[in-house]
N, C-alpha and C positions, 0 to 999 in steps of 0.2 A: 754497375760492369755498366760501360757507355753500348749505345745503340749502333749499331753499325750501319752504315745508308753508302750505300754503291749505285753510280749511274754508270752508264756507257759500256762497251765491249770491254775496258780492264776491268770494268765493275763485275761483270756478268762471271769473267774466266776466274776473277779470285775469290767470287761466289762459289763455283763450280769447285775451286780446289779446298777451299774452308768445308764445304758438305762433303768431300771423299775422303778429307782428313777424320772429321770428328764420325765420319759413317764406320772408319775403321780401327777406333780409339777403341769401343765398347769390347772389344771381342778378347783383351787383356786382361779385364776386368772383372774381379769376381761379385762386383754390385755393379748395377745400372740402374739407368734412369732412361723408360725409354718411355715414347710419346707413341699416340694413335696415326698421326704424322706430323710431319714438321712443315708443316703451313697450313693456313686459318687466315676464316674472313674476318677486317675489326669483328670486335665484339663477340665471334662463335666460342663455344667451348669444347676442350679437346680434351680426353684422357691419357697423363703421365700414371706411369706404373714405374714406383720405388724399390727394388728389389737389391737385398744381400744374401748371401749363402757364407753361413759360417759351419765350422766344423765341429766335432762332439763333444761337450765338454764348453765349449765357448757360451760365454754373452754377448748380446746388441747392446747398445744404448743407442737409443733411436733419434734420429738427428730432429732437433722444435725449430719445427718451418714455422715461419710466422705465415699473415695471409697475401705475403710479397715473395714470390723467388727472388725480382728483379725489380726495379721502380717500374718497368712497363708489362711485367708478367704478373696475373695475379690468385691467386690461389681463392676457388671461387668453396670448394669442398672438398674434404676427404672423409678418407673412409677408414675402419680401425684398420689395426695390423693383424695380419693374419701369418700364417705360418704352415708349411708343409715340409715332412720330415722325409727323408729317402732312409727304407729299411735296409738294405745292403750298406750303405756306407756309415750313417748314421747325423748326417751332416742335416743342419736343417736353412733351410731357404725363408724369407720373412719378406713379405709382400706390401705394399700399401699403395691403393689407388687415387691420385688426386686430380681434380675438376680444373682446368685452369682457362685463364682466359687474356686476351688481349686490348689498350682501346689506341695502340701506338702503331701507324705502319710502318714493315722496315724489318731491318734483318735483327731480329734480338738472342743473344749468347744469353743460355741459361746455363748457368755456373757451376760447376761439381758439389755434390752434396757427402758430406762427409759424417762417418761414423765412425764409434769407437767400440773395438773388439775386444774383451776380457777374456784372460784365459783363465779356465774354470779354478776358483781358489782363490787366486791371485787378485793385487789391486793394478797390477799393469796391462796397458792395453796397447793399443794398434790403432793408427787410425786409416781407414781405409775411405777413398773419395769417387763418386761415379764420376764416368765421363763426361763433358760440357756439350751439346750439340746446341743447333742454331734452328731459331724457330723463326719462320716467314711470315706476315704477317699481311696479308692486303686489303687493300680498302674497295669500296662498292663502287661499281660502275654504274654515273650517275650522266642521267642524259640532260643534259641543262635546257632542253626546247623543249621537253615534253611537258603533258600539262601536270601539274603537282595533284599527287593523288593522296586520299589518308591511309597508313596501313593495313586498317581493317575498316570495313563496313561497321555505322550507328548500330549499335544493339537496341533492343527494346527491353526493357525490366520489363518480370511479367508481372499479371495482373494479382492482385493480392485482395483481403478479404478489406483493408481500411480504405481501396479505392469504391468499393462499391459502397461501404457504411452509410455515409451521408445519402446514397439513394433511398437503402433500406430503410431510412431513418424514416425519410421524408416520405415514402411511399407506406408505412405502419401510422404516421399524425394521418395521411390523409384519410386513411383508413377507418382509425378512431374517429375525427371528424365525421366521416358518412354515418356511421352507428350512429353515431351522438343525436344526428342531423331527422336520421330515421326515427329510434326513441323516441325525439321530444314531435317529429310530424304525426305520430300515431294517437303519441298522449294527446295534443291541442284536438285529434279526430275525435276522439273518446271522450274530451272533456276532465280530463284526468291529469292530477299533477305528475311534473316529468319525476320528482323526490316525493316521497312523502318522507317526511322526522317526525318522532315521536319525542316530544319533549318531557322531562317531569317537570312537573309543577309541584314548588315547593309546599310544603303542610304549611296549610294555614297558622295562626299562632295560638286559636284558643286550640286546637288537638294535641299540640305542643304543651299549654298548661293542663290539660286535663289528664294525659299521658301524666305528667311530670304530679301533679297532684296525687293519682291514682298509684304510681311509684310511692308517693311518702306516706298515704297509708297502708301497702304493706309492709313497708319497714320496720311499723310499729313505734316509733324514735320517742315518743311521750310515756310508754306505756313500760319501757323499757327505763322511765329516769330520765332521758336525753329533753328535756324540756325546752331549752334554751336550743339544742340545734335542731331540734325538730319546730320551732316558730322561725330560726333565723333560712331553715330550709322553707316552709311554707311563704314568708315576703318575699324571698326571691325568686318564687316563681312566681307570684302575683307583680314582682317589679319585670322581671323578663318580658311578662304577657302585655304589660300596659307600656312598655318600648315597642314593641314588635305591632301591637295593635291600634297601639294611638299616637306613637310616633314622641313621644316624652322618654326625656333622660330620668329615667326613674331609677336607676340606679343610684344616682348622685345626687337623689332627692330623700331630705328626711320625712319623718310619716305623717307633721301636717301638710308639708309642699306635696304630698304624695295628693290628700282629701283634696287641698285648694286644685289640682291640675284636674282632680279627675270630677268635679261637680258639671261640669259642661257633657263630659261623657255618657257619668252616672245619671240616665234622667230619673231614675225611679228613684226615691228619697230614702226607701227604704232600703235601697243598695248599698247605698253614699253611706249609710247610720251601719251596716253590716260593715262596710270596709273600716268604718272607726273603729269598732270594736274587734277586728281581726287586729288590727296594728296599734292597737291600745293594750290589749295582753302581750301582741311580740315583746313592745318594749318593757314592760312588767317585766318579762322573763326573761332578756336579752340583759336589760340595765339594774333591775333594781331588784337582781334573781327572785324574782316571787314565781309560786309555783299554783300557777290557775291548776280549777280541777278538770276531771276526766272531761265530766261531760264539758266542758268551756273548751277543752280541747279537740271533743271532738265537732263542736257547733263550730268553730274556726274553720276547719276544712270542709265542714259543711257550708258554711258562707261562700266560704271561695269558691265551691265548683261553681255556686249558682250563681255570683260575680262573673264569672267566666261566661256562664252560658248565657245570659242576659245583655252581654254586651256583645257577643259572635257574630258576624257578616249574616243578614238577612239571606234566607236560600233566591236563588237564579232562579229564570227558567235558558233550560238550553231550546236548541233549533226546532226540537218537536213540540215545543210549549210544555214540559214535565217540569214538574218543578224536580230539583239540583240543589242538594244540601252541600253546602261546603265541606261537610263530612266524609261524603262519597266522590268529592272530588277532588283524584290524587293524579289524575295523569289527562293530560290534553294533547289532542294532534293536530302538527301546524304541516300543514301546505305549503307549499309556493312553486309559483309556476315559473 
């Protein structure tokens, strides 16, 4: 449908005639398309009411309207189709609201809308149309000499927690530093450490060896006939002790190599002979399948304990000049300023 633009006196007279004709036309129609107003400002929205009344038993096929009524008239939104029944005659009236707008100034003819009305129980239908009407769209008066202004003032976004979060974190950091500074000052003032740490001192090598020897004794391996296992455990305990105590790779050495490496560590010749005797009995039991006497087995354990006790570190003096043996030295306290 073409847009009609009229100017001058003749245009005004013709417009008045068209409006009078279109205004009178709906009276002859049982279906109507009426508007809140026949004129609107560009971009403004008005409401159209699409209405049809049918007799009892008739069915209506509602027109399928797209997003526009014409090229210049747009449908913004539409309501659901509602219906009202006349109790006296049984006729039914259907209604639907359409919100329309236009962005083209001038006069626009809204074309008829077609309904299909079916007789009850038949496929025959009758097409019924609404009357067309003329829609006037006017522009907005603009004073070109006036100052350009914003449509609305600038709005400030409301404050949120995220806006204050950096400042909150900064205050917490300052407060934490202040508390740490106060504790540090008080500790220095009282000549006390700021942080006191208790460190677990490693257990001395001789204590480990003595505990393992005592465990070996309680297991009574040689009494159960496990001679080879007994001497393997006994020599392994001594090898581990020599590694921890003297930093020698005793686990990879032969019996002769162990004796050679322990000559300087076992200053007592008797203890060196004791070690030779233990290793000799162990080699015989492990490799020659010999079975030493019970007294020799007991003696080997006693000699091993004596070797460990004779090579353990000397007692130390604590800060109070009291003798503190390595056996009782299980924890130390380390302080940091």
